Phi, psi and omega in degrees: 000125180264144181254117178287140178226076180273153174229073180268024178292133177265135174241130184234123175299134183196137174288162174304311185298317176297320180297317180292340183264003175302137185299318174239139183291113177280170177277086184206157175246155179251117183233107177046051175090006174236134174268126177260105180280126179275093193288310186279125172300151180301141177271170184309311180297328177294313177294320177304303182306316181295312176295316182299308181296313184298319183287321178298316181293319181300322176293319186277340179238060187299336180271002181243168177260118178252110192227138173268140170048063174242138181303135181236121180267128185238162172303166176064037179055055175234140168231118185247164181228083182287160182289326174214152180211146172241123180229164183272331185226160178277128176280134190302326183254007177088348181264118179281128181237348172287162174284120179297154177284328187207138173232131179242134173235134182253114192286148175217160182300328185281346186234005188306305178294324175300316184287318191273336182253289186296307179299319183298326180291319179295320179291326180289316180298329178275001173082020178300142182286321179220156181223116177251137172240134179249122182240102181296328179294309178276351178066049179226155166233122178251131184249120185242146170234154188272123175233112177057039176080009181230148180282132175240126178292110176281318183203143171238123181253134179206187185296330175280333176231076193281352181231160176194152170251131184229135174275128179218114182059040175076006176245138178274119178258117181272102176270132181233116178308317186292329178281320180297313183268003175051055178282000000 
């Protein structure tokens, strides 16, 4: 199976103030003076994985906030828009500034390197406790946790090993690739 690695992301130089003044909040991230427009809308499998995982986490973590596609303000002049995030408190202005307990990115060919390389470094710098990547094309879920500012792989879930248990906020989360991807 080949994995496509397209990069049709459009980047535009723009100050933070200009970004905030955009008339409608675009589906875009702000990274060190550039707006990174997330061009391709999510495909069906992306939406399924996001919905399935979000529902499971919300059910298991009722005292926390499990939110899809909410702005996360990070160090080094970055604002990211993770596919899912788990945080402890509701931000007063809607922009999450606390270190998330979990950030999830669902990979697609158009955002693969942005999600796995650039965003992972930003999430580590922001102190996220865990970073999960779901790859519907490769049929994997990688579960990373932050150790001394670096990501350490806790579990890789794939067709050969489709389940794993991961602790998040003191709760054991049973991950099943078939349920997340709705096979």
